[in-house]
N, C-alpha and C positions, 0 to 999 in steps of 0.2 A: 329201898331209895324213896324218898316221899318226893312226888312231882310237884311240882311249881306251875302255877300258872305266868309264863311269863309276857310281861306287857312291853311290846314294841310300838316304837314311833318310827315316822318315815318323814326324813325331812329331806328337802330341796329336790324338785321334779324337773331337772335341767336334764336328765338321761331319762329317754322313753322306759327304761327298764325298772323304774319305780313301781309300778304299777304289776311288772310283774312279782316283783319282791315283797307286795305287799298282799296279792293274791295269797303267795305261801303262806304268810301268818297266818291270815284270813282262816284255810283250809288245813292250820298247824292245829291238831287236839288239844294243845297244851300254851297256846298262846292268842293273845288277844290285841288290836290293834286299839292302843290306847290315844294316838293323837296322831296328826300329822303336818308339816308346816312347809308351808312356801311364800314368799314375799308377797306373789302375786297370786292371789286367790283362783283366778280362772284356769291356773295349770294343775289345780287339783281336783277339778269338778269332777273329771273324767272319773279319776280311783274313787271319791267320795260318793260318785251314784253307781258304780259298776261295785262298790263294796261294803254299799249302804252304812258309810262314815257320817256320824249325825253329827250337827254344826258345831255342837258343845267342843268337840275332839278336831276341829280344824283349826289352824293358829296360822300366823301370820310374823310372831317374831318366835325366834327361836329361842332363847332365853326364858321367855314366857313358856313356852309348850314344854321345855325338858323342867323345869321347877316345876308344872304342873302335873304333869303325867309321870314324874317320875322313873322313867323307864329301865327296864332290863337291857334293851339293846336298842340302839339307834342305828336304824339304816341309813347311808347317805349318798344320794347321786349327785351330785352338783357337777357344774363344768369340770373339766380335769385341773383347768388352774386352781380352780377355788377349793379341792380334796384337802389341802395342808390348813389353812383355816377354818374350815366347817371340821377337822378331826379337834383341832387345837380347842373349838368354841366348846365339841361337845364331850370330850374327855371327862374336862374338870367335873361331871356329872355324876360318873361313877359306873356309867354304862358301857357296857363293851360295845364295840362299832363294827360293825360291816361297811365298807367301803365299796361301793359299783368299779367294777372296773372301768379305765385303768386304774392301776395303781398312784402315778403323781405325774405332773407336767415334768416333774425334774428332779434328780438325786436329792437335790439339797432339801424340795417339799417332800418328799420322802424320807428323807433323814428327821423332819419337824414332825410328820405323823407319828413315828415310831417313837421319839423321844417323849411327844404329848403324852400316849398313850401307858410308854412303860412308868412316864413321873404318876401318872394316877392310878394304877395298877390296875387295868383295863386291858380287855382283850382287844388286838386289831386284825380284821380280818377283810383279806380284798377279792371279791369274786369274780372269776371269770366264769362267765357262763358255759365256754369248753372245756372245763375241768371236771363237770358233769355230763358230758355227754358220754354215752356207752363205748365207743368204739375206744376213744382216747384214754379213758379207766382200763379197759380190757389190755391197750397196750402197755401200760404202766404193768399191769399184774405180770405179763410175760415176760418183760424186760426183769422185772424184780426175781422169777422165777428161772433166768438166766437162760430163756429160748432162744435167742439170738446174740449170746453173749454178750460183751461190753458195749455199750453203747458207744461209738465215734462218730456220726453223723446223724443231725436232725433235717429235715427239710420241711419248710413249712411257704404252704399258699392260704391266703385267705382273706376274707374281706364282705361284702355284698353291691347292689347296686347303689348305695348310697345310703347314708345314718338318715336322712329324710322322705326318704321311700317307705318308712314302718313308727309304727307306733307301740305301744305296750300290745303283748300278745298277739304279735306281728301283723296288725292290721296294716292293710296296706293303704299307703297314698298316691295320689295322683301327680302324675307327670308335672301338670299342670299347678300344684298346689307345691309339690319339689320345688319349682322356678320359683313362684311368689315368695317363698320361706329362703331361701338361700342366700339370699346377700345380706338379712340381718339375722342368721342362724349361729349360735359361738361355734356349732360341730366345724365352720368356714373360718372363723377367727383367731390367728393366728394368737395375740393374746389371751383368748379362753383356754390356749390348749388345743387347738382342732387338727385336723390334719388324718390321713390315712394311719401312718408311721403310729403316729400316739394312738390312736383310737385301734388300733389289729395288731402293732409289732408285740404290745405287752402278753399277748396271747401267745407267740409263737416264742420270746424269749423266756416266759415264766415256764409254759408245760414243756419247752425245750430244757429249760435248767431242770425243772423234774424227772424228766426223760434220762437227761446226762446225772443223777445222781448229784445233784448240785455246783456241780462242776461250771468253771467259767471260762470263757474264750480267752485267747490272749489278746490280739486286735480283732479290731472293727472295721469293715467296709461298705460305706454305705451311699447309694444315689437315689433321689426320690424326684419326679414328674409333679411339676407344678404349673396346671396349665394357665392360661394366659387369665387375667382378670380376679383370678384366686388368690388368695393368701398362703393358702396352706397345700399341702401337696393332696393328690386324689392315688399316688402311683409310689411304693418305696421298694426298693431291694437293698437287703443288708446281707452280707457276706460273711462271718463269722471263723476266726482262724482260733481252733483248740488245739490243744499237744497230741490230741489224735486224728487230725484233719480239718476240712472245711464245712460248714452248716450255714445252709441259706435261709432266711427269715424274708416271705416276699407279703406284702401287704396292697389292698386294692378295692379304692372305691369308685365303681362304674364296672365291676362284673355284669358278663351278661345275662345271669337272673341268680336270684337270691340263692343259696344253696339250702335254707331250708324248704324252700317250694320245688326247686331242681337245680341238681347240683350243676355249677357252669364247667367249662372249659377254659384252665386246668381247674380240676377239681378241687375244692375246699379242703383242708386237713393237713396231715402229717406225713412224711416220710420218714422212717425212721433205720438206719442201717447200722447194725451190728458186726460184730468182728465173726459171727456165727451165721449171720440170717439179715431178713429185713422184715420191715410191718408197717403196709400203707393202712392207715388210718384216718377215713375221710367221714368229717362231720356228716353229723343223720343216719350214717350209712348202718345196714343190719348186721355187719359184717365186716372183720378185718381179712386182709390179705397177709397170709404169713410165706417166708421163705427160709429155706436152713439149708445148710448143707448136706444134710438127709433126706431131706425133699426138696429139691431143689425149683420142683412147680410149686408157682405159688396156689397156697389152699386157703379157702375162705371160711373161717373161724367163724360163727355166730358171736356174737357181743354178750358181753356178761349182764344178766338181768339185776340193775341195782337195786339193794335193799335198803330201807331205813334203816341209820340215820345218814346214809350215804349218798342220799339222790339228789339233794339239794341244798341250796346254800345255808336257807334258814334253819332247816330241821340239822344241818350237822353244827353250825353255831351254836343253837340251844342243846344241842346235846352234849358237846363239850363244856357248856356253862354249868349243864346238870352233873354233869362226869366228874367236873374239875381238872378237863383234860387241856392240853394246848392245841391250839390250830396248826393244822400240821399241810404238810402236799401243797400245791398250787395257792393254795389263801393264807401260806405263813407269811410274817410280813420279810422276815429274813432271806427268804427263797426269793420271796419278790424284788428284794431289795436288789439282789444280784442281776435278775432281770431290768429293772432301773438301770442299773448301773450299763447297760448293754445297749438299753433305748437311749440314754443321755449321750454316749458317744457316737451312736450312728446320727444322733442329731446334728453332732458337731461335726462328724465326718462327713455328711452331705455338705453342710453349709462352707465347709474349709477346703471339700474335694478333695481329701486325701484319707490313706489308712490310718489309723490311730491307734495306739495300747489302751487298753480298756480301762476306762477311768476307774479311783481307785474308790 
């Protein structure tokens, strides 16, 4: 099979992960950055400097950028509330689309994104960075191999000190700078899709649905904590009732430490319970804890070494393009839609203060 030189564009730098994704493109042997675009040029300066992107590949108008560069893949990193309109705008240019998490600000927006890409006949992938963590990939492999029987519960706790404490490549930001930016940041605006629930619950609900084999809960109960003076929550706890029992998804901005630097307590990650055992799968750790009926004592098992093209989102999506394969796993839009149903129901549950049946 003849390999193609893939043309990739990055549009909108609202989310700091754009720099990380563009670096993946730069490091891919069969891809090149043919353009970056943002209405505010200053937001592209860090990436353009770090990745040596010339001025003629820097745009401030999306239509001009996509019509000029003719990309094979568009990476989108807008604020959550703008995901649907961004996908609708890009889909008509015939390129596959990779959207940085979360999926959308609402189920209605998620459906708009799915409809736009299906109408244009292009792939839609939603990137969840936790989907590439070796502990969680290893956990899914063991689940599929039947190590813990049928999954009946998923327990998730995750977050960080706050979204303003780091930039691309996890570059740290000072407390003083965080305080300065917080009043105007989209992360703390309800209309922009801010808040810890919308930021992090998608991780738990999406990978949880993956671990559950695509099964959805019956009911959802959610409580959020919104500190005085903020429009959005910094802490949420959601309980989902499945046919097999209860699962919990907890999100937190304000952990004691960032998990990529030093795991806080509670640890960030998952505990998966099956009919025949359990697995603890914590972010960034080099082993997972496995407990089975045959071996009740928890055993630490080394995580799998991920191999190309299943190590990172850009190489995976380009592999699917090259091989003509569908997007699968946590990046699959249909699986992500199930998770979005959970998230929308959780938002409504928290607002109304009651348990709700899962939205259709």
